[in-house]
N, C-alpha and C positions, 0 to 999 in steps of 0.2 A: 467860241467859248468866251464867257466873261469871267476874268479872274476876280474882279470885285464881287460878282455874284457868288462865286465859289467861296470867297472869304466870308461873305455875309451868311451863307448857308451853314458853314462850319461853326462860326461864332454863335449864331442863333440856336443851332442844334445843341451845342454844349450848354448854353444857358437854359434851354428848355429841359434838357436832361437833368441838370442839376436842380432845377425848380421842381421837376417831377419827383425826384428823390426826397426833397424837403416835404413835398405835399403828401407823399405816401407815409413817411415816417412821423411827421409832426402835424400834418394838416394846416401848416402855415408856410408861406413862402416869403422870404425877405424882399422888401421893396427894392433893395439895392440891385437885385438881379435885373429887374425891369428898367431901372434907371440906367444901368450899365448897357443894356441892349439899346435903349433909346439914344444914349449919348454916342455909343459906337456906331449906331445906325446913321446918325446925322453926319458923323465924320466920314463914313464910307459913302454916304449919299453925295457929299461934296466931291469926293474923289471920282465917283462914278459920273457925276455931272460934267466934270472937267474932261474926262476921257470920252464919254459918250453922252452928250446932252439928252435929257428926257423932258417931258412936259411937266413943268412945275405946277401948272394949274391942275392937271390930273392928279399929281401927287398930293396936293392940298385937299382936293375934293375927296379922294379915296380915304385920306386920313379922317376927314370930318364925318364921312359916312360910317367908318368903322368906330370912331369915337362915339357917335350917336347910337349905333347898334349895341356896342359893348355896355354903355350906360343903361340903355333900355333893358337889356337882358339882365343886368345886375339889379336894377331897382324894381323891375316888374316881373321878370321871369325866374328870379332866384339864381341867376348865374353867379358863380363864385368870383370874389374880388380878384384873386390871382388870375383867373381865366380872362376876366375883362382886361386887366392890365397887360396880360400876355398878348391879346389881340391888338391893343393899341400900340404896344412896343413893336410888334411885327409890322404894323402899318407904317411905322416910322422907318424901320429897317429896310422895308421893301416897297418903295414908291412905285416900282415896276415889278412885273413878274420875273423871277430869276430864271436865267437861261444858262445851263451848264452842259457843255458838249451837246448831245442830242436830247437832253432832257428839258422840259417834260415830254414824255412820249406821246401823250394823247392831245392835250390842249393847254391853254392858259386860262381856262374858265372865262370869267367875266373881266379878266385883267386885273382884278383886285386880289392880290396874293393872300392877304389875311382872311378874306372872305372864303377863299378856296380851302384854307387850312381849317376853318370852322366847319365848312360843309363836309370835308373829308373826315373830320373828327367824328361826326355823327354817323357816317357810313361805316367806319372801321370799328365802332363800339360793339356791334353784334359779333364781331370776330372773336371777342373774348369768350363767348359761349362755346365756340369751336375749340378754343384752347382748353377750357375746362373739361369738355367732353373727352378730348384726347388724354388729358391727365387722369380722368376717371374711368378709363377703359376697363380696368380690372375690378372696379367696384361692383358689388352685388347687393349691398345694403341700402335701404332708403328708397325714396321715390325716384323714379327714372328721371324726372325733370331736374332733380338736384344735380345730376351729372353735368348739366349745362350752365348752372348758375353758382356752383360752389365746389367745396371739397370737404373731406372729413378731417377732423383734428381730435387730439386727445381731449376728453371732456374737462380735464383739470388744467388745461393750458390753452385756452382760446386766445388767439393773437389779438393785439390791439387793432382797432378800426375794422373789426369784423362783426357782422350781424349774424344772429343765430337762425338757422332754419329748423333746428331741433333744440328744445330746451325743456327743463324740468319745471313744472308749475308748483304752486304752493302746496298742492296735495300730493306731490311726489310723482306725478304722472309725466311721462315723456310726451311732449306735444310737438307736432310737426306743423310748419307753416310754409306757404309758398312765398311769402314776403318776409324778407329778413327782419328780425326783431333786434333792435339795439339793446344789448344786455346792460343791466345795472348790476351793482355789486351783489345784490341778493340772488339774482339769477345765476351769476357766476359761482357763488358759494354753494348753491343747490346742486350745480353740476359737479363741483369738486366733491361734495358729500356723496353724491350718487356714484361717482368714480371710486371713492374710498370703500363704499359698501359693495362694489362689484355689480351694481345695477345698470350702470351705463359705462361703456368703454370709450367710444368715440361718437362725436356728433357732427352733423353737417353745418357748415358755416358758409357765408358768402362775404367776400371782401368788399368794403365800401370804397371802391376805387375812385380817386379824384379824377375829374374830367380833364385835368391838365395832362394826365397820362395819354388820353386819347388825342389831345391836341398835339402832343409830341409825335405820335404816330401819324396823325393827319398831316403834320408838317412834312414829314418824309414822303408821304404819298403825293402831296402837292408838288414837291420838288421833282420827284422822279416820274410820276405818272401824269399829274395834272388834276383838274377838277373832275372827280368821278361822277358827281351828280349831273354836271353840265354834259358830260359825255353820254350818260344814260338818256337824258332828256332829248338830246339831238338824235339819238338812235331811235327812240320811240316816236318822236314827232316826225 
């Protein structure tokens, strides 16, 4: 067991969790969180190197690869700024794959922890559909597919950062969509009016969950399980 790795995992998880809360509530994450992770990471890296020396060359190479990947995804693929900074901060915090007790259970992926976190984030994202379905077991209204992508709320109190799967158009008709529609004030007012008149009670919405939430879950999967994609590929090949 590596005590330094254990400290790193705890510190990183707390920061990721706090960042996820900021992202969910405000869609903005303070840069101070990533700066704190990077600075604490450098300090813990120095302690780790003194206790158990690791390859500084590999540490630099993996950081440069993650730095390049994060910037490419930000400028080209529409990756969020906080997501890119989280990846870079993780690559500083973990120049080597963390080992705690018997974890990770399966493997250490390609040896680049930040990359494994990103890969697992993509894998765990579909699990949200299962969580929605379990939440909507008792629902009988609306399209069946809605049970996998959202939930129903009162028409006059649509939560922030939620897109509409059902809305009232300018002609007063209830419209259903498989793609969430970002509501403007006019759409919200029409829903409130329809609710007041008793024409619509509840509507289906889907939360616009930030990717940082999936990264936090992917982080835990990487620590405990390992790189799921690498494990699947090795089993198929």
